[in-house]
OpenMM code with the backbone's topology and positions (N, CA, C; nanometers):
from openmm import Vec3, app, unit

residues = "MET PHE ILE MET ASN LEU ASN ASN ILE VAL PHE VAL LYS LEU THR GLU ARG GLY LYS LYS ILE TYR LYS ASP HIS ASN SER GLU THR ASP GLN TYR ILE ARG GLU ASN PHE PRO LYS ILE THR ILE VAL LYS ASP GLN LYS ASN LEU ASP VAL GLU ILE SER PHE GLN LEU TRP LYS LEU PHE SER ILE PHE GLY LYS TYR ILE ASN ILE GLY LEU ASP PRO VAL PHE VAL ASN ASN GLU ILE ILE PHE LYS ASN LYS GLY ASP LYS".split()
positions = [
    Vec3(0.0783, -0.1233, 0.0020),
    Vec3(-0.0103, 0.0329, -0.0085),
    Vec3(0.1411, 0.1100, -0.0273),
    Vec3(0.0377, 0.2342, -0.0488),
    Vec3(0.1165, 0.3063, -0.0787),
    Vec3(0.0387, 0.5008, -0.0295),
    Vec3(0.0808, 0.5369, 0.0561),
    Vec3(-0.0172, 0.6992, 0.0805),
    Vec3(0.0509, 0.8235, 0.0514),
    Vec3(-0.0328, 0.8686, 0.0036),
    Vec3(-0.0010, 0.9534, -0.0332),
    Vec3(-0.0663, 1.0691, 0.0444),
    Vec3(-0.0174, 1.1971, 0.0798),
    Vec3(-0.0903, 1.3019, 0.1552),
    Vec3(-0.1446, 1.3905, 0.0474),
    Vec3(-0.1964, 1.4884, 0.0201),
    Vec3(-0.2391, 1.5573, -0.0466),
    Vec3(-0.1407, 1.6869, -0.0143),
    Vec3(-0.0374, 1.7309, 0.0683),
    Vec3(0.0470, 1.8201, 0.0896),
    Vec3(0.1706, 1.7304, 0.1025),
    Vec3(0.1527, 1.6573, 0.0350),
    Vec3(0.3187, 1.6052, -0.0081),
    Vec3(0.3720, 1.6753, -0.1361),
    Vec3(0.5765, 1.6762, -0.1256),
    Vec3(0.5887, 1.7906, -0.2326),
    Vec3(0.5407, 1.6307, -0.3512),
    Vec3(0.5954, 1.6329, -0.4737),
    Vec3(0.5542, 1.5970, -0.6175),
    Vec3(0.6386, 1.6916, -0.6691),
    Vec3(0.6927, 1.5814, -0.8149),
    Vec3(0.7626, 1.6829, -0.8649),
    Vec3(0.7304, 1.6710, -1.0773),
    Vec3(0.7479, 1.7141, -1.1556),
    Vec3(0.6978, 1.6868, -1.2564),
    Vec3(0.8055, 1.7713, -1.3467),
    Vec3(0.8434, 1.7496, -1.4902),
    Vec3(0.9144, 1.7846, -1.5912),
    Vec3(0.7948, 1.8802, -1.6721),
    Vec3(0.8187, 1.9548, -1.6972),
    Vec3(0.6492, 2.0384, -1.7586),
    Vec3(0.7179, 2.0059, -1.9692),
    Vec3(0.6025, 1.9821, -2.0092),
    Vec3(0.6029, 1.9709, -2.1102),
    Vec3(0.6107, 2.1781, -2.1968),
    Vec3(0.5784, 2.1979, -2.3397),
    Vec3(0.5655, 2.3108, -2.3928),
    Vec3(0.3828, 2.3682, -2.3389),
    Vec3(0.3681, 2.2851, -2.3480),
    Vec3(0.2085, 2.2741, -2.3103),
    Vec3(0.2274, 2.3343, -2.1714),
    Vec3(0.2562, 2.2415, -2.1408),
    Vec3(0.2934, 2.2480, -1.9619),
    Vec3(0.3336, 2.4398, -1.8860),
    Vec3(0.4168, 2.4429, -2.0048),
    Vec3(0.4930, 2.5365, -1.9701),
    Vec3(0.3746, 2.6665, -2.0277),
    Vec3(0.3419, 2.6286, -2.1017),
    Vec3(0.2442, 2.7432, -2.1272),
    Vec3(0.1511, 2.8088, -2.0278),
    Vec3(0.1140, 2.6846, -1.9801),
    Vec3(-0.0551, 2.6888, -1.8822),
    Vec3(0.0470, 2.7393, -1.7199),
    Vec3(0.0919, 2.7072, -1.7311),
    Vec3(0.1694, 2.7151, -1.5584),
    Vec3(0.2409, 2.8900, -1.5763),
    Vec3(0.2826, 2.9588, -1.6524),
    Vec3(0.2759, 3.0953, -1.7027),
    Vec3(0.1777, 3.1694, -1.7127),
    Vec3(0.0940, 3.0941, -1.7729),
    Vec3(-0.0248, 3.1523, -1.7359),
    Vec3(-0.1038, 3.1784, -1.6717),
    Vec3(-0.1457, 3.0761, -1.5498),
    Vec3(-0.1716, 3.1033, -1.4522),
    Vec3(-0.0920, 3.1429, -1.3269),
    Vec3(0.0593, 3.2036, -1.3549),
    Vec3(0.1055, 3.2524, -1.3203),
    Vec3(0.0624, 3.4363, -1.3080),
    Vec3(0.0852, 3.4449, -1.3947),
    Vec3(0.0420, 3.5746, -1.4421),
    Vec3(-0.0904, 3.5977, -1.4045),
    Vec3(-0.2265, 3.5191, -1.4182),
    Vec3(-0.3458, 3.5461, -1.4167),
    Vec3(-0.3444, 3.6010, -1.1953),
    Vec3(-0.2312, 3.4826, -1.1290),
    Vec3(-0.2188, 3.4708, -1.0086),
    Vec3(-0.1648, 3.5409, -0.9713),
    Vec3(-0.0735, 3.6971, -1.0016),
    Vec3(0.0172, 3.8154, -1.0233),
    Vec3(-0.0588, 3.9151, -1.0226),
    Vec3(-0.1607, 3.9592, -1.1127),
    Vec3(-0.2505, 4.0596, -1.1495),
    Vec3(-0.2842, 4.0591, -1.0304),
    Vec3(-0.3972, 3.9286, -1.0095),
    Vec3(-0.5168, 3.9383, -0.9197),
    Vec3(-0.4316, 3.9797, -0.7788),
    Vec3(-0.3228, 3.9347, -0.6916),
    Vec3(-0.2279, 3.9426, -0.6233),
    Vec3(-0.2184, 4.1025, -0.6255),
    Vec3(-0.1324, 4.1640, -0.7253),
    Vec3(-0.1349, 4.3253, -0.7564),
    Vec3(-0.2633, 4.3796, -0.6954),
    Vec3(-0.3703, 4.3545, -0.7588),
    Vec3(-0.4737, 4.4556, -0.7975),
    Vec3(-0.5451, 4.4472, -0.6519),
    Vec3(-0.5927, 4.2924, -0.5406),
    Vec3(-0.5989, 4.3372, -0.4106),
    Vec3(-0.5168, 4.2718, -0.3014),
    Vec3(-0.4304, 4.2957, -0.3304),
    Vec3(-0.3273, 4.2609, -0.1989),
    Vec3(-0.2410, 4.3745, -0.2066),
    Vec3(-0.1824, 4.5088, -0.2406),
    Vec3(-0.0856, 4.5927, -0.3284),
    Vec3(0.0625, 4.6157, -0.2061),
    Vec3(0.0036, 4.5417, -0.1159),
    Vec3(0.1302, 4.4960, -0.0102),
    Vec3(0.2056, 4.4121, -0.0122),
    Vec3(0.1773, 4.2625, -0.0410),
    Vec3(0.2431, 4.1862, -0.0900),
    Vec3(0.2911, 4.2077, -0.1874),
    Vec3(0.4495, 4.1134, -0.1429),
    Vec3(0.5481, 4.1484, -0.2759),
    Vec3(0.5469, 3.9984, -0.3166),
    Vec3(0.5465, 3.9309, -0.4574),
    Vec3(0.5193, 3.8749, -0.5460),
    Vec3(0.6624, 3.7627, -0.4863),
    Vec3(0.6773, 3.6745, -0.4694),
    Vec3(0.8502, 3.5745, -0.5093),
    Vec3(0.8524, 3.4972, -0.5879),
    Vec3(0.9012, 3.4669, -0.6844),
    Vec3(0.8454, 3.3623, -0.7682),
    Vec3(1.0304, 3.2595, -0.7571),
    Vec3(0.9965, 3.1433, -0.7260),
    Vec3(1.0948, 3.0620, -0.6474),
    Vec3(1.1454, 2.9312, -0.7489),
    Vec3(1.0367, 2.9394, -0.8614),
    Vec3(1.0617, 2.8315, -0.9556),
    Vec3(1.1171, 2.8815, -1.0652),
    Vec3(1.1927, 2.9099, -1.1586),
    Vec3(1.2081, 3.0334, -1.2544),
    Vec3(1.2459, 2.9192, -1.3713),
    Vec3(1.3381, 2.8251, -1.3672),
    Vec3(1.3755, 2.7317, -1.4589),
    Vec3(1.2800, 2.6404, -1.5082),
    Vec3(1.1886, 2.6697, -1.5865),
    Vec3(1.0660, 2.5910, -1.6474),
    Vec3(1.1348, 2.4060, -1.7030),
    Vec3(1.2620, 2.4017, -1.7719),
    Vec3(1.2826, 2.3134, -1.8477),
    Vec3(1.3458, 2.1656, -1.7075),
    Vec3(1.3812, 2.2353, -1.5455),
    Vec3(1.4135, 2.1423, -1.4954),
    Vec3(1.2928, 2.0422, -1.4245),
    Vec3(1.2748, 1.9783, -1.3595),
    Vec3(1.1783, 1.8896, -1.2087),
    Vec3(1.1631, 1.9941, -1.2111),
    Vec3(1.0170, 2.0235, -1.1564),
    Vec3(1.0453, 2.1323, -1.0862),
    Vec3(0.8955, 2.0775, -0.9582),
    Vec3(0.8529, 2.1510, -0.8391),
    Vec3(0.8093, 2.0870, -0.7312),
    Vec3(0.6985, 2.1263, -0.6916),
    Vec3(0.5904, 2.0995, -0.6366),
    Vec3(0.4600, 2.1574, -0.5957),
    Vec3(0.4026, 2.0694, -0.4945),
    Vec3(0.3371, 2.1268, -0.4307),
    Vec3(0.2317, 1.9983, -0.3551),
    Vec3(0.1575, 1.9785, -0.4241),
    Vec3(0.0846, 1.8410, -0.3794),
    Vec3(0.0099, 1.7533, -0.4602),
    Vec3(-0.1133, 1.8701, -0.5545),
    Vec3(-0.1491, 1.8911, -0.3582),
    Vec3(-0.2974, 1.9559, -0.4345),
    Vec3(-0.3084, 2.0960, -0.4898),
    Vec3(-0.1505, 2.1257, -0.5042),
    Vec3(-0.1537, 2.2579, -0.5987),
    Vec3(-0.1293, 2.2368, -0.7627),
    Vec3(-0.0384, 2.1065, -0.7943),
    Vec3(-0.0331, 2.0353, -0.8958),
    Vec3(-0.1156, 2.0482, -0.9466),
    Vec3(-0.2531, 1.9565, -0.9278),
    Vec3(-0.4365, 1.9255, -0.9157),
    Vec3(-0.4732, 2.0936, -0.9922),
    Vec3(-0.4584, 2.1753, -0.8587),
    Vec3(-0.5225, 2.2816, -0.8643),
    Vec3(-0.4577, 2.3959, -0.9983),
    Vec3(-0.3586, 2.3759, -1.0424),
    Vec3(-0.3194, 2.4578, -1.1459),
    Vec3(-0.3415, 2.3425, -1.2833),
    Vec3(-0.3234, 2.2356, -1.2997),
    Vec3(-0.2779, 2.1853, -1.4413),
    Vec3(-0.3916, 2.0690, -1.4353),
    Vec3(-0.5097, 2.0476, -1.3525),
    Vec3(-0.6111, 1.9476, -1.3771),
    Vec3(-0.6852, 1.9622, -1.4262),
    Vec3(-0.7791, 2.0391, -1.5341),
    Vec3(-0.8754, 2.0829, -1.6023),
    Vec3(-0.7815, 2.0713, -1.7225),
    Vec3(-0.7069, 2.0406, -1.7305),
    Vec3(-0.5677, 2.0087, -1.8780),
    Vec3(-0.5507, 1.8825, -1.8915),
    Vec3(-0.5640, 1.8320, -1.7791),
    Vec3(-0.5405, 1.6716, -1.8112),
    Vec3(-0.6627, 1.5768, -1.8531),
    Vec3(-0.7026, 1.5244, -1.9605),
    Vec3(-0.7889, 1.4445, -1.9749),
    Vec3(-0.7239, 1.3280, -2.1245),
    Vec3(-0.8362, 1.2784, -2.1222),
    Vec3(-0.7834, 1.1785, -2.2382),
    Vec3(-0.8213, 1.2379, -2.4207),
    Vec3(-0.7076, 1.2453, -2.4432),
    Vec3(-0.7055, 1.3316, -2.6420),
    Vec3(-0.6351, 1.4628, -2.5947),
    Vec3(-0.6430, 1.4711, -2.4808),
    Vec3(-0.5544, 1.6410, -2.4796),
    Vec3(-0.3939, 1.6324, -2.4804),
    Vec3(-0.2974, 1.6571, -2.5328),
    Vec3(-0.2197, 1.6622, -2.5146),
    Vec3(-0.1183, 1.6735, -2.4089),
    Vec3(-0.0190, 1.6232, -2.3490),
    Vec3(0.0287, 1.6094, -2.1754),
    Vec3(0.0442, 1.7108, -2.1676),
    Vec3(0.0904, 1.7590, -2.0173),
    Vec3(0.1724, 1.8707, -1.9426),
    Vec3(0.2669, 1.8762, -1.9557),
    Vec3(0.2807, 1.7422, -1.8760),
    Vec3(0.3921, 1.6369, -1.8083),
    Vec3(0.4694, 1.5269, -1.8707),
    Vec3(0.5996, 1.5814, -1.8576),
    Vec3(0.6972, 1.4974, -1.9746),
    Vec3(0.6433, 1.3264, -1.9346),
    Vec3(0.6010, 1.2507, -2.0523),
    Vec3(0.5726, 1.1063, -2.0007),
    Vec3(0.4489, 1.1009, -1.9459),
    Vec3(0.3860, 1.2110, -1.9191),
    Vec3(0.2517, 1.2088, -1.8332),
    Vec3(0.2960, 1.1746, -1.6795),
    Vec3(0.4343, 1.1945, -1.6349),
    Vec3(0.4742, 1.1516, -1.5403),
    Vec3(0.4801, 1.2713, -1.4432),
    Vec3(0.4426, 1.1592, -1.2683),
    Vec3(0.4274, 1.3157, -1.1467),
    Vec3(0.5259, 1.2016, -1.0901),
    Vec3(0.6835, 1.2529, -1.0123),
    Vec3(0.7283, 1.2092, -0.9440),
    Vec3(0.7600, 1.1641, -0.8468),
    Vec3(0.7271, 1.1329, -0.7349),
    Vec3(0.6980, 1.0929, -0.6473),
    Vec3(0.8151, 1.0847, -0.5665),
    Vec3(0.8634, 1.1108, -0.4952),
    Vec3(1.0310, 1.1132, -0.4187),
    Vec3(1.0032, 1.0525, -0.3001),
    Vec3(1.0684, 0.9155, -0.1755),
    Vec3(1.0948, 0.9231, -0.0855),
    Vec3(1.2024, 0.9931, -0.0177),
    Vec3(1.2245, 1.0595, 0.1204),
    Vec3(1.3083, 1.1066, 0.1533),
    Vec3(1.4798, 1.0075, 0.1236),
    Vec3(1.5247, 1.0947, 0.1251),
    Vec3(1.6663, 1.0829, 0.1019),
    Vec3(1.7120, 1.1012, -0.0552),
    Vec3(1.5424, 1.0458, -0.1181),
    Vec3(1.6326, 1.0415, -0.2967),
    Vec3(1.6340, 1.1548, -0.3332),
    Vec3(1.7145, 1.1149, -0.4490),
    Vec3(1.7973, 1.2790, -0.5229),
    Vec3(1.7274, 1.3019, -0.6606),
] * unit.nanometer
topology = app.Topology()
chain = topology.addChain("A")
for resn in residues:
    res = topology.addResidue(resn, chain)
    for name in ("N", "CA", "C"):
        topology.addAtom(name, app.Element.getBySymbol(name[0]), res)
């Protein structure tokens, strides 16, 4: 049995389509924050989208869930979500 908590960190490598979806999501989120919370500073911690990037599992589904379906181009390389154990590199 394998148990995964929705708060656990997972890793993905984004396809070109995935990169566009992620950039669009960030642009919309940044604009909303700037308009509604002007005192908040926006900090990006994942700038290089060509490498394996991490998300909490719930956030991954929140951003990409509606773009994952049969017949659609994949958003993750090889359609893989990587679950790493503690100590894995």
